[in-house]
VOROZA-349235 format. One line per field, with one value per atom (N, C-alpha, C): residue in three letters; atom name; x negated, y negated, z. Coordinates in steps of 0.2 Angstrom, whole numbers, m for minus. Each point is the difference from the previous one (the first is absolute). Layout:
% residues N
aa: ala|...
at: CA|...
x: X|...
y: Y|...
z: Z|...
//
This chain:
% residues 339
aa: met|met|met|ala|ala|ala|gln|gln|gln|leu|leu|leu|leu|leu|leu|val|val|val|ala|ala|ala|val|val|val|ser|ser|ser|asp|asp|asp|ser|ser|ser|val|val|val|phe|phe|phe|pro|pro|pro|asn|asn|asn|leu|leu|leu|asp|asp|asp|pro|pro|pro|val|val|val|arg|arg|arg|ala|ala|ala|val|val|val|leu|leu|leu|ser|ser|ser|lys|lys|lys|ile|ile|ile|gly|gly|gly|ala|ala|ala|gln|gln|gln|leu|leu|leu|gln|gln|gln|val|val|val|ala|ala|ala|pro|pro|pro|glu|glu|glu|ala|ala|ala|thr|thr|thr|pro|pro|pro|glu|glu|glu|ser|ser|ser|ile|ile|ile|leu|leu|leu|arg|arg|arg|val|val|val|ala|ala|ala|ser|ser|ser|gly|gly|gly|ala|ala|ala|asp|asp|asp|ala|ala|ala|leu|leu|leu|leu|leu|leu|val|val|val|thr|thr|thr|tyr|tyr|tyr|ala|ala|ala|lys|lys|lys|ile|ile|ile|thr|thr|thr|ala|ala|ala|glu|glu|glu|met|met|met|ile|ile|ile|gly|gly|gly|gln|gln|gln|met|met|met|thr|thr|thr|arg|arg|arg|cys|cys|cys|arg|arg|arg|ile|ile|ile|ile|ile|ile|ser|ser|ser|arg|arg|arg|phe|phe|phe|gly|gly|gly|ile|ile|ile|gly|gly|gly|val|val|val|asp|asp|asp|asn|asn|asn|val|val|val|asp|asp|asp|ile|ile|ile|ala|ala|ala|ala|ala|ala|ala|ala|ala|thr|thr|thr|asp|asp|asp|ala|ala|ala|gly|gly|gly|ile|ile|ile|val|val|val|val|val|val|thr|thr|thr|lys|lys|lys|val|val|val|pro|pro|pro|asp|asp|asp|tyr|tyr|tyr|cys|cys|cys|ile|ile|ile|asp|asp|asp|glu|glu|glu|val|val|val|ser|ser|ser|asp|asp|asp|his|his|his|thr|thr|thr|met|met|met|ala|ala|ala|leu|leu|leu|leu|leu|leu|leu|leu|leu|ala|ala|ala|leu|leu|leu|val|val|val|arg|arg|arg|lys|lys|lys|ile|ile|ile|pro|pro|pro|phe|phe|phe|ala|ala|ala|asn|asn|asn|ala|ala|ala|gln|gln|gln|val|val|val|his|his|his|ala|ala|ala|gly|gly|gly|arg|arg|arg|trp|trp|trp|glu|glu|glu|met|met|met|pro|pro|pro|ala|ala|ala|val|val|val|val|val|val|pro|pro|pro|ile|ile|ile|his|his|his|arg|arg|arg|leu|leu|leu|arg|arg|arg|gly|gly|gly|ser|ser|ser|val|val|val|leu|leu|leu|gly|gly|gly|leu|leu|leu|val|val|val|gly|gly|gly|phe|phe|phe|gly|gly|gly|arg|arg|arg|ile|ile|ile|pro|pro|pro|gln|gln|gln|leu|leu|leu|val|val|val|ala|ala|ala|pro|pro|pro|lys|lys|lys|ala|ala|ala|lys|lys|lys|ser|ser|ser|phe|phe|phe|gly|gly|gly|leu|leu|leu|arg|arg|arg|val|val|val|val|val|val|ala|ala|ala|cys|cys|cys|asp|asp|asp|pro|pro|pro|tyr|tyr|tyr|val|val|val|pro|pro|pro|gln|gln|gln|glu|glu|glu|val|val|val|phe|phe|phe|thr|thr|thr|arg|arg|arg|ala|ala|ala|asp|asp|asp|val|val|val|asp|asp|asp|gly|gly|gly|val|val|val|asp|asp|asp|phe|phe|phe|ala|ala|ala|gln|gln|gln|leu|leu|leu|leu|leu|leu|lys|lys|lys|ile|ile|ile|ser|ser|ser|asp|asp|asp|tyr|tyr|tyr|ile|ile|ile|ser|ser|ser|ile|ile|ile|his|his|his|ser|ser|ser|pro|pro|pro|leu|leu|leu|leu|leu|leu|pro|pro|pro|glu|glu|glu|thr|thr|thr|lys|lys|lys|gly|gly|gly|leu|leu|leu|phe|phe|phe|asn|asn|asn|ala|ala|ala|asp|asp|asp|val|val|val|phe|phe|phe|arg|arg|arg|arg|arg|arg|met|met|met|lys|lys|lys|pro|pro|pro|thr|thr|thr|ala|ala|ala|tyr|tyr|tyr|leu|leu|leu|ile|ile|ile|asn|asn|asn|thr|thr|thr|ala|ala|ala|arg|arg|arg|gly|gly|gly|pro|pro|pro|ile|ile|ile|val|val|val|asp|asp|asp|glu|glu|glu|ala|ala|ala|ala|ala|ala|leu|leu|leu|ala|ala|ala|arg|arg|arg|ala|ala|ala|leu|leu|leu|asp|asp|asp|ala|ala|ala|gly|gly|gly|his|his|his|leu|leu|leu|ala|ala|ala|gly|gly|gly|ala|ala|ala|ala|ala|ala|leu|leu|leu|asp|asp|asp|val|val|val|met|met|met|pro|pro|pro|gln|gln|gln|glu|glu|glu|pro|pro|pro|pro|pro|pro|ser|ser|ser|asn|asn|asn|ser|ser|ser|pro|pro|pro|leu|leu|leu|leu|leu|leu|gly|gly|gly|arg|arg|arg|asp|asp|asp|asn|asn|asn|val|val|val|ile|ile|ile|leu|leu|leu|thr|thr|thr|pro|pro|pro|his|his|his|thr|thr|thr|ser|ser|ser|phe|phe|phe|tyr|tyr|tyr|ser|ser|ser|glu|glu|glu|glu|glu|glu|ser|ser|ser|leu|leu|leu|val|val|val|glu|glu|glu|leu|leu|leu|gln|gln|gln|thr|thr|thr|lys|lys|lys|ala|ala|ala|ala|ala|ala|glu|glu|glu|glu|glu|glu|val|val|val|val|val|val|cys|cys|cys|val|val|val|leu|leu|leu|ser|ser|ser|gly|gly|gly|gln|gln|gln|thr|thr|thr|pro|pro|pro|arg|arg|arg|asn|asn|asn|pro|pro|pro|val|val|val|asn|asn|asn|pro|pro|pro|glu|glu|glu|val|val|val|leu|leu|leu|gln|gln|gln|arg|arg|arg|thr|thr|thr|ala|ala|ala|arg|arg|arg|thr|thr|thr|leu|leu|leu|arg|arg|arg|ser|ser|ser|ser|ser|ser|ala|ala|ala|ala|ala|ala|ser|ser|ser|gly|gly|gly|val|val|val|ala|ala|ala|glu|glu|glu|ala|ala|ala
at: N|CA|C|N|CA|C|N|CA|C|N|CA|C|N|CA|C|N|CA|C|N|CA|C|N|CA|C|N|CA|C|N|CA|C|N|CA|C|N|CA|C|N|CA|C|N|CA|C|N|CA|C|N|CA|C|N|CA|C|N|CA|C|N|CA|C|N|CA|C|N|CA|C|N|CA|C|N|CA|C|N|CA|C|N|CA|C|N|CA|C|N|CA|C|N|CA|C|N|CA|C|N|CA|C|N|CA|C|N|CA|C|N|CA|C|N|CA|C|N|CA|C|N|CA|C|N|CA|C|N|CA|C|N|CA|C|N|CA|C|N|CA|C|N|CA|C|N|CA|C|N|CA|C|N|CA|C|N|CA|C|N|CA|C|N|CA|C|N|CA|C|N|CA|C|N|CA|C|N|CA|C|N|CA|C|N|CA|C|N|CA|C|N|CA|C|N|CA|C|N|CA|C|N|CA|C|N|CA|C|N|CA|C|N|CA|C|N|CA|C|N|CA|C|N|CA|C|N|CA|C|N|CA|C|N|CA|C|N|CA|C|N|CA|C|N|CA|C|N|CA|C|N|CA|C|N|CA|C|N|CA|C|N|CA|C|N|CA|C|N|CA|C|N|CA|C|N|CA|C|N|CA|C|N|CA|C|N|CA|C|N|CA|C|N|CA|C|N|CA|C|N|CA|C|N|CA|C|N|CA|C|N|CA|C|N|CA|C|N|CA|C|N|CA|C|N|CA|C|N|CA|C|N|CA|C|N|CA|C|N|CA|C|N|CA|C|N|CA|C|N|CA|C|N|CA|C|N|CA|C|N|CA|C|N|CA|C|N|CA|C|N|CA|C|N|CA|C|N|CA|C|N|CA|C|N|CA|C|N|CA|C|N|CA|C|N|CA|C|N|CA|C|N|CA|C|N|CA|C|N|CA|C|N|CA|C|N|CA|C|N|CA|C|N|CA|C|N|CA|C|N|CA|C|N|CA|C|N|CA|C|N|CA|C|N|CA|C|N|CA|C|N|CA|C|N|CA|C|N|CA|C|N|CA|C|N|CA|C|N|CA|C|N|CA|C|N|CA|C|N|CA|C|N|CA|C|N|CA|C|N|CA|C|N|CA|C|N|CA|C|N|CA|C|N|CA|C|N|CA|C|N|CA|C|N|CA|C|N|CA|C|N|CA|C|N|CA|C|N|CA|C|N|CA|C|N|CA|C|N|CA|C|N|CA|C|N|CA|C|N|CA|C|N|CA|C|N|CA|C|N|CA|C|N|CA|C|N|CA|C|N|CA|C|N|CA|C|N|CA|C|N|CA|C|N|CA|C|N|CA|C|N|CA|C|N|CA|C|N|CA|C|N|CA|C|N|CA|C|N|CA|C|N|CA|C|N|CA|C|N|CA|C|N|CA|C|N|CA|C|N|CA|C|N|CA|C|N|CA|C|N|CA|C|N|CA|C|N|CA|C|N|CA|C|N|CA|C|N|CA|C|N|CA|C|N|CA|C|N|CA|C|N|CA|C|N|CA|C|N|CA|C|N|CA|C|N|CA|C|N|CA|C|N|CA|C|N|CA|C|N|CA|C|N|CA|C|N|CA|C|N|CA|C|N|CA|C|N|CA|C|N|CA|C|N|CA|C|N|CA|C|N|CA|C|N|CA|C|N|CA|C|N|CA|C|N|CA|C|N|CA|C|N|CA|C|N|CA|C|N|CA|C|N|CA|C|N|CA|C|N|CA|C|N|CA|C|N|CA|C|N|CA|C|N|CA|C|N|CA|C|N|CA|C|N|CA|C|N|CA|C|N|CA|C|N|CA|C|N|CA|C|N|CA|C|N|CA|C|N|CA|C|N|CA|C|N|CA|C|N|CA|C|N|CA|C|N|CA|C|N|CA|C|N|CA|C|N|CA|C|N|CA|C|N|CA|C|N|CA|C|N|CA|C|N|CA|C|N|CA|C|N|CA|C|N|CA|C|N|CA|C|N|CA|C|N|CA|C|N|CA|C|N|CA|C|N|CA|C|N|CA|C|N|CA|C|N|CA|C|N|CA|C|N|CA|C|N|CA|C|N|CA|C|N|CA|C|N|CA|C|N|CA|C|N|CA|C|N|CA|C|N|CA|C|N|CA|C|N|CA|C|N|CA|C|N|CA|C|N|CA|C|N|CA|C|N|CA|C|N|CA|C|N|CA|C|N|CA|C|N|CA|C|N|CA|C|N|CA|C|N|CA|C|N|CA|C|N|CA|C|N|CA|C|N|CA|C|N|CA|C|N|CA|C|N|CA|C|N|CA|C|N|CA|C|N|CA|C|N|CA|C|N|CA|C|N|CA|C|N|CA|C|N|CA|C|N|CA|C|N|CA|C|N|CA|C|N|CA|C|N|CA|C|N|CA|C|N|CA|C|N|CA|C|N|CA|C|N|CA|C|N|CA|C|N|CA|C|N|CA|C|N|CA|C|N|CA|C|N|CA|C|N|CA|C|N|CA|C|N|CA|C|N|CA|C|N|CA|C|N|CA|C|N|CA|C|N|CA|C|N|CA|C|N|CA|C|N|CA|C|N|CA|C|N|CA|C|N|CA|C|N|CA|C|N|CA|C|N|CA|C|N|CA|C|N|CA|C|N|CA|C|N|CA|C|N|CA|C|N|CA|C|N|CA|C
x: 98|m2|m5|2|m2|m9|m3|m5|0|m4|m1|m4|4|m7|1|m7|m2|m3|0|m1|m4|m3|m10|4|2|1|m5|m5|m8|m7|m3|m9|m5|m3|m7|m8|2|m2|m3|m7|m2|4|2|5|4|5|3|m1|m4|m3|3|m1|0|7|5|6|2|m1|2|m3|m4|m1|4|3|3|9|2|7|m1|m7|2|2|m1|3|7|4|6|3|m5|1|3|0|1|m1|3|m2|m1|m6|m3|2|2|4|m1|m7|m2|2|5|0|m5|2|m6|m3|5|m1|5|m2|4|5|5|5|8|3|8|2|0|3|m4|m6|m6|m2|0|2|5|5|8|2|m3|m1|m1|m7|m2|3|2|4|4|6|7|2|m1|1|m5|m5|m5|m1|m1|1|m3|m7|m4|m2|m2|m6|m5|m6|m4|m3|m1|m2|m5|m2|m8|1|m1|2|11|1|5|4|4|6|7|3|5|6|4|6|5|6|5|5|m1|4|m5|m6|m3|3|m2|3|7|3|9|0|m6|1|m5|m1|m7|7|6|3|m2|m7|m2|m4|m4|m4|0|m6|1|m4|m5|m7|m3|m4|m4|m4|m6|m7|m5|m2|m4|m9|m2|m10|m2|2|m3|3|m2|3|6|1|3|5|7|5|7|m4|4|3|m2|1|5|3|6|5|5|8|4|m6|3|7|5|6|4|m1|1|1|m7|m4|6|m1|3|7|4|9|m1|m2|m1|m3|m4|1|m6|m5|m7|m7|m1|m5|m9|m2|m6|m6|m6|m4|m7|m5|m3|m10|m5|m6|m3|m1|0|m8|m3|m8|m3|1|m6|m4|m3|m3|m4|0|0|m8|m2|m9|m5|6|m1|1|7|1|m2|m2|m3|m9|m2|m6|0|3|2|m1|6|0|m7|m2|m8|m5|0|m2|0|7|2|m5|3|m1|m8|m5|m6|m3|3|m2|2|6|4|m6|m2|m2|m8|m3|m8|0|5|0|m3|1|m4|3|3|3|m3|3|m3|m10|m2|m8|m2|2|m1|2|7|m1|m5|m4|m3|m8|m2|m7|1|6|0|1|3|m3|m4|m7|m6|m5|5|2|m2|m7|m2|m4|8|0|4|m1|4|5|m2|4|8|1|4|7|m4|5|2|m3|1|3|8|m2|0|m2|2|m1|7|1|0|m4|0|5|2|8|1|m5|m2|5|4|4|6|m1|8|5|6|6|6|0|3|8|5|7|4|0|7|6|3|9|4|m1|5|m7|2|m4|2|2|3|m8|m1|m4|m8|3|m7|m4|4|m3|m3|3|m2|m7|m2|m5|m5|2|m4|m2|3|m5|m3|m2|m8|m4|0|m3|m5|7|m3|m4|1|0|m8|m2|m8|m4|2|m2|m2|5|0|6|4|8|4|3|4|8|4|6|5|5|7|5|5|7|7|2|6|7|3|5|5|5|8|4|m3|0|m1|m7|m2|m4|4|m2|m6|m1|m6|m6|4|m6|m3|2|m4|m7|2|m5|m4|2|m3|m6|3|m4|m6|4|m7|m5|1|m4|m1|6|2|6|m3|4|6|9|7|m2|1|3|8|2|5|m3|3|m1|m5|5|m4|m6|m1|m8|m4|3|m4|m3|4|m3|m6|4|m4|m6|m2|m7|m6|3|m2|m5|m7|m4|0|2|1|11|4|7|m1|3|0|7|6|4|4|2|2|7|4|6|6|5|4|4|1|5|5|3|8|3|6|3|m2|m3|m2|m10|m2|m8|m1|5|m2|1|m7|m2|m2|m5|3|m7|m6|m5|0|5|1|m5|3|m3|m1|5|1|m5|m1|m3|m8|m2|m6|m5|4|m1|m1|5|m1|m8|m5|m4|m3|m7|m6|m2|m2|m5|m6|m1|m8|3|7|0|2|2|1|2|5|5|3|m4|3|7|0|7|1|m2|0|9|3|7|5|5|4|m2|m2|2|4|6|7|m2|m6|1|m2|m7|m1|3|0|2|m7|m1|m5|m1|5|m1|m2|1|2|m8|m3|m7|m4|2|m6|1|4|1|m4|m1|0|m10|0|m9|m4|5|m2|0|5|m1|m3|m4|m5|4|9|1|m2|m4|m3|m6|m5|m6|m1|4|m1|6|2|5|m2|1|m2|7|3|6|m1|2|0|10|1|9|3|1|2|9|2|8|0|m1|m1|m6|m2|m3|3|m8|m4|3|m5|m1|2|5|m2|1|m5|0|m1|m4|1|m3|2|m5|m5|0|m7|m3|m1|m6|m5|m7|m7|0|2|m3|m6|m5|m7|2|5|3|8|m1|6|m3|2|m3|7|0|7|m4|6|m2|8|m2|7|2|4|4|m4|m5|m5|m2|4|m4|4|6|2|m5|m3|m5|m4|m1|m5|2|m3|1|3|m3|3|6|3|6|7|m4|7|2|m5|1|5|m1|1|9|m1|7|5|0|3|1|m2|2|4|m1|4|8|m2|7|5|m1|0|3|m5|6|3|0|8|7|m2|5|2|m5|m1|5|m1|2|8|0|9|4|m4|6|m3|m4|5|2|0|5|m3|m6|m4|3|m5|m2|m5|m1|m6|m2|m7|m5|2|0|1|7|7|4|0|3|0|7|6|7|4|m5|1|10|4|5|4|m2|2|m1|m5|m2|6|m1|5|9|1|6|2|m6|0|m1|m1|m1|10|0|8|4|1|2|0|m3|m3|2|1|1|7|4|6|4|m5|3|1|m7|1|4|3|4|8|2|5|m1|m5|m1|2|m3|1|7|2|7|7|m2|3|0|m7|0|3
y: m14|0|9|2|6|1|3|0|m1|m5|2|4|5|4|m1|3|0|6|3|7|m3|4|3|7|m3|5|5|m3|4|m6|4|m4|2|m4|4|m3|m2|m4|5|m3|6|m1|m7|1|m7|m2|m7|m3|m2|m4|m6|m5|m6|1|4|1|m3|6|m1|m7|m3|m4|m8|2|m6|1|5|2|1|m1|0|m9|m2|m9|m1|5|1|7|2|7|7|0|4|8|4|8|2|5|1|7|3|7|2|3|5|6|0|3|8|4|7|1|m1|1|m5|m1|m5|1|6|3|m4|m1|m6|5|6|0|0|m1|0|m7|m4|m8|m4|3|2|2|3|1|m4|m4|m7|m5|m3|m5|0|5|m2|m7|3|m7|m4|m2|m3|m8|m5|m7|m4|5|m1|6|1|6|m6|4|m2|6|m1|6|m1|4|3|1|6|4|3|4|1|m3|3|m2|0|m7|m3|0|4|3|m7|0|m4|5|6|5|m1|1|m3|m7|m1|m9|m2|6|1|2|1|5|m4|m3|m5|m6|2|m4|m6|m1|m5|m5|5|m5|m8|m3|m10|2|2|m2|8|1|5|m5|3|m4|5|m3|7|m2|5|0|1|m9|1|m6|m3|m3|1|4|4|3|m2|3|5|3|3|9|0|8|m2|m6|m4|0|4|m2|m8|m5|m5|m4|3|m3|5|5|4|m6|m1|m5|m5|m5|m7|2|6|m1|3|5|0|m6|m4|m7|1|6|m1|m3|m5|m5|6|1|6|m7|0|m3|2|m2|2|m3|4|m6|0|m5|m2|m2|m3|m1|0|9|5|1|2|3|m4|m7|m2|1|m1|1|6|5|6|3|m4|5|m4|m8|m3|4|0|5|5|4|6|m1|m5|0|m1|m6|m1|6|4|7|2|2|4|m2|m6|m4|2|m2|1|7|6|5|4|m2|1|m3|m6|m4|4|m2|3|9|1|10|3|m4|3|7|1|8|7|m2|3|1|m4|m1|4|m2|2|8|2|7|5|m3|2|m1|m5|1|7|m2|8|5|1|6|2|m5|2|m5|m5|m4|m7|m2|m6|m2|m6|0|m7|m4|m5|2|2|2|6|2|3|m4|m7|m4|m8|1|m5|1|m7|m6|m2|m6|m4|m8|m2|m7|m5|m6|m8|m1|m2|m4|m5|m5|m6|m4|m1|m2|4|6|2|m2|4|m3|7|m3|5|m4|5|m3|3|m4|1|2|4|2|m3|m3|m3|m6|m3|m4|m6|8|m5|3|m1|0|0|9|6|m3|m2|0|m9|m2|m8|1|6|m2|4|5|4|m6|m5|m5|m4|m2|m3|5|7|4|3|1|1|m7|m5|m5|m2|3|m1|7|2|6|m4|m6|m4|5|3|4|m8|m1|m5|5|m5|3|m3|7|m2|4|m4|5|m2|4|0|2|m4|1|m8|5|m5|m4|3|m4|m4|1|m9|m1|m10|m5|m2|m4|m3|m2|m5|m1|3|7|4|4|1|2|m5|m9|m5|0|3|m3|5|4|6|1|m7|3|6|2|7|m1|3|m3|6|m4|2|2|8|4|1|4|3|9|6|5|1|m1|2|m2|m9|m1|4|0|4|8|3|7|m1|m7|0|m4|m1|m5|3|6|1|8|m3|3|5|m1|3|m2|4|m1|5|m5|1|1|3|m1|0|m7|0|m2|1|m1|8|m3|3|5|8|3|m2|m3|0|5|0|2|m3|m5|m3|1|3|0|8|3|8|2|6|m1|m4|m6|m8|1|5|4|5|1|3|3|3|3|m7|m4|m5|m5|m1|m8|2|10|2|m2|2|m2|m6|m5|m9|m2|5|m2|0|m4|3|7|3|5|2|m5|m1|m4|0|m2|6|m3|4|m4|7|m3|4|m8|3|0|5|m2|1|m5|0|m3|4|m5|5|5|5|6|5|5|1|1|m1|m5|m5|m8|5|4|3|8|0|5|6|5|4|4|3|5|m4|m7|m4|m5|0|m2|5|4|9|m1|0|1|m8|m4|m5|m2|5|0|7|4|6|m2|m5|m4|m5|m3|m5|m8|0|m7|m5|3|m3|5|m3|3|4|m3|3|m3|3|m4|2|m3|1|0|4|m2|3|m5|2|2|2|2|6|3|5|1|0|2|5|6|3|4|m3|m1|6|6|1|1|0|1|7|5|6|1|4|2|m7|m5|m7|m1|0|m2|m3|m4|m5|3|7|2|2|1|3|m6|m3|m7|m4|m2|m3|m7|m2|m6|m3|4|m1|2|m9|4|m3|4|2|1|m7|0|2|2|3|m4|m6|m4|m3|m1|m5|m8|m3|m7|m4|1|m2|0|3|2|m2|m1|m2|1|m1|4|m8|m8|m6|1|m1|4|3|3|5|m4|m1|m5|m4|m6|m6|2|9|1|1|5|3|m7|m5|m6|m3|m2|m6|5|5|5|0|0|0|m6|m5|m6|m4|4|m1|4|3|5|m3|m4|m7|m4|m2|m7|0|7|1|1|7|0|m5|m7|m5|m4|1|m5|m6|1|m4|2|m4|2|2|7|1|m3|3|m4|1|8|1|6|m4|5|2|5|2|m3|2|m2|m6|m6|m5|m3|3|m2|5|7|0|m7|m1|m7|m4|m2|m4|m1|8|3|1|1|m1|m6|m3|m9|m4|4|m4|4|7|2|m3|m3|m1|m8|m4|m7|4|1|2|2|2|3|m3|m7|m5|m6|1|m7|5|7|2|m1|0|0|m8|m4|m7|m4|5|m3|4|7|1|0|m5|m1|m9
z: 169|m6|m4|m2|m4|m3|0|m3|m6|m3|m8|m1|m5|m5|m7|m1|m8|m1|m4|m3|m6|m1|m5|m5|m7|m3|m2|m2|0|0|1|1|m3|m4|1|3|4|6|5|4|3|6|2|8|m3|3|m3|9|3|4|m1|m7|m2|3|m4|m1|9|3|8|3|m3|4|m2|m6|m3|5|m2|4|9|3|5|3|m5|1|0|m1|0|4|2|4|m1|m9|m2|0|m1|m1|m8|1|m7|1|m6|0|m10|m1|m6|m1|m7|m4|1|3|m1|m7|m5|m8|m4|m6|m3|m3|1|m2|0|m3|2|8|1|6|5|m2|7|3|m8|0|4|m2|3|7|4|6|5|m5|6|m4|m4|m3|2|1|m3|6|5|6|2|m6|2|m4|6|m3|m6|m1|m7|m2|m6|0|m5|2|m5|m6|m4|m5|m4|m3|m5|m8|2|m11|4|6|m2|m4|m2|m5|6|m2|7|m5|m2|m3|1|m5|4|4|0|4|7|2|5|3|m5|3|4|m5|3|6|2|8|6|m4|6|3|3|3|5|3|1|m2|m6|m3|0|1|m4|m5|3|m5|m3|m7|1|m5|3|1|m3|m10|m1|1|2|1|m8|m2|m8|m4|m3|m7|m3|m3|m5|5|m4|5|m4|m8|m2|5|2|5|6|0|4|m6|1|m5|5|m3|0|1|m8|0|8|1|6|6|2|8|m3|m5|m1|3|m4|2|6|5|7|3|m2|4|4|m4|3|m4|3|m3|m3|m6|1|m3|5|m1|m3|0|m4|2|m1|3|m8|m3|m8|m1|8|0|4|2|4|m3|m5|m4|m5|m2|m5|m2|6|m2|m2|2|0|m7|m3|m5|m6|m2|m1|m3|7|m1|m2|1|m5|m8|0|m9|m2|3|m3|0|5|0|m5|0|m6|m8|m1|m5|m1|3|0|m1|4|0|m8|m1|m9|m4|m1|m6|3|6|1|m1|0|1|4|6|7|2|0|1|m5|m4|m5|0|m1|1|6|8|2|1|m2|m4|0|m7|m6|5|3|3|5|4|5|m3|m8|m3|m2|1|m5|m5|m1|m7|1|m1|4|m9|m4|m6|m1|m3|m1|m5|m6|m7|3|8|m2|3|4|2|m6|m6|m6|m2|m3|1|5|4|5|m1|1|m2|5|m3|6|2|6|2|m3|4|m3|m6|0|m7|m1|3|m3|5|m1|1|5|6|3|3|m4|2|4|5|7|m2|m2|4|4|2|8|3|1|6|5|4|8|2|7|4|m2|0|m1|m7|m6|m6|0|4|2|2|5|2|m4|m3|m5|m6|m1|m5|0|8|m1|1|3|0|m6|m5|m8|m4|3|m6|8|1|4|m4|m6|m2|m7|m1|m8|m4|3|m3|m1|m5|m1|1|5|2|m4|1|m3|5|m2|6|m5|4|m4|6|3|4|0|m3|m1|6|6|7|2|m3|3|m3|5|m6|m3|m3|m6|7|3|4|5|1|3|m5|m7|m4|0|m1|1|4|5|6|2|m1|1|m9|m4|m6|m4|m1|m4|m4|m8|m3|0|0|m1|m6|0|m8|1|m7|1|0|0|1|m7|m6|m7|m1|1|0|4|6|7|m4|m3|m4|m5|m1|m7|1|4|2|4|6|5|0|1|2|5|5|8|2|m2|4|6|6|7|1|6|m1|6|2|9|m2|m2|0|5|2|3|m3|3|m3|m3|m3|m2|m4|m3|m4|m9|2|m8|m2|7|m2|2|0|3|m7|m2|m8|m5|4|m4|m7|6|m4|m4|m6|m5|m6|m2|m7|m4|m2|m3|1|5|6|m1|0|m2|m6|m4|m9|2|3|m1|3|3|6|m6|2|m4|0|m4|2|2|2|6|7|1|5|5|8|6|3|5|4|6|5|5|5|4|3|7|5|6|5|m4|1|2|m3|0|m8|2|m5|m5|2|m5|m6|0|m2|m8|1|m8|1|m8|0|m1|6|m3|m7|0|m8|m3|m2|m6|1|6|1|m4|3|m2|m6|m4|m7|m3|3|m3|1|7|m1|m6|1|m8|m5|m2|m6|m3|8|1|m1|0|m1|9|3|6|1|5|2|8|3|4|6|5|7|6|5|7|5|3|3|8|3|7|0|m3|2|m5|1|m7|2|m4|0|5|0|6|3|8|2|9|m2|m4|m6|m7|m7|2|m5|m2|m6|m1|m8|m6|2|m1|m8|m4|m6|m2|7|1|3|4|3|m3|1|m3|m3|m4|m4|1|m3|0|2|m7|2|4|4|5|8|5|3|4|5|5|7|5|9|3|5|1|6|m3|m1|10|m2|4|2|m6|m3|8|3|5|7|1|6|3|5|4|5|7|4|5|m1|m1|m2|m6|m5|4|3|3|7|5|5|m4|m3|m1|m4|m4|m2|5|4|5|5|3|3|m2|m7|m3|m2|m1|m1|6|7|5|1|0|2|m5|m6|m5|6|4|6|3|4|5|m2|m6|m1|m1|m2|m4|11|2|4|7|m1|6|m6|m3|m4|m5|m1|m6|m5|m5|m8|m1|m4|0|m9|4|m4|m10|0|m9|m1|1|m2|m7|m2|m6|m2|5|m2|3|0|6|m1|m6|3|4|5|5|6|1|5|m1|m9|1|2|m3|2|7|7|5|4|m3|0|2|m6|m3|5|2|6|7|3|5|0|m4|m2|1|m4|1|7|0|9|4|3|3|m2|m5|m2|2|0|4|4|5|7|2|m3|2|m3|m4|m1|5|1|6|6|3|4|3
//
C-alpha cells in the first residue's frame, strides 16, 4: 500500500511537530509548500491524500487539480478561504477546528473592551509623552449596569458572557441560528439585531463571514448605535465597513472601536490608523502557545479520522460523508447480490 501523503499549503507555526506526531499514527508523509501561491501549493497537493491549510486561498481551480485529496482540514475556525462548494462537488470533506482558541478570543474581547472603556492605551501614551493628568482622559464611565451586545452566540461569545457579567454588565445577544434554550441556559437575553443596536453600550462581533454578514456594520448601522457606544471585532475584518466606521467616528456616531481583524491585513493606509479612540491588534486574539499546539493537533486528528475511514468531529460539508456512506452501502449490496 502506498504511503499516505498530507500536504500543508501554508503555516504560521514555529514548527509542525504536533502535526507530525498525530500523522505518525497512520504513517503519513508531510509535505509543506515553500510559499502560499497556487502553483507552489499544487506542487505538493495535487497528488496528496489530504491538505492542511491556514490562510491560503484554496480555489475551485486548485481543488479540481487535487485528484487524490479526501479532506481539506483548516487550521482555524472559519473556512471562508476554501471553496466549499467545489470541495463538495469533488467529494472532499472540509473540516475546521471551532473550539481551539475560545478561551483566548473571549479573553481578548474582554481585554479590548476594558482597554477601550478605561482608555488605557491613550492614557499610557499620554504618560509616556510626559502628561500625568486626569483631564486628558476624561470622561470615563462605569461598566456596571451597562449593556454588552454580542452579535453571534457561538462558543466564543458564550464564554464572553460570564466574563462580562462578572463586571456587572448586562449581556444581550443576537443569533438567529441559536435556539432559545441556549440563551436561557446562559442567562443572556436573546434580542433581534435592531434592538441590540438600540440598547447596547458596547457591541462585540462574533459572527462568521458570510454573504449576509459582509459589510453588516455599515453607515446605516453606525447611525442606529448609541453615539456613546463602542464597537469590538475579533471575528472577521470584512464584517465591518472600514471607511464607514471611520466616517462614523468622525461624525460622533459612536465613541470608539477596538479591532483585532481588518478587511486588509496588514492594513495599508487605513483611515482607522492613528486615532486615539481606536485600538488595533494584529489578529492575535486566537494566540497562545497552548492554543497553537491544540490547533495543530485537532486539525491533524481530523485528517487521521478521514484517511482511516472514520467520521471527523467538525465537518463543514457533512453531505460528502453521507454520500460516501451511501456509495459504500450500495457497493456492499451489489457485492452480496453478485455472490
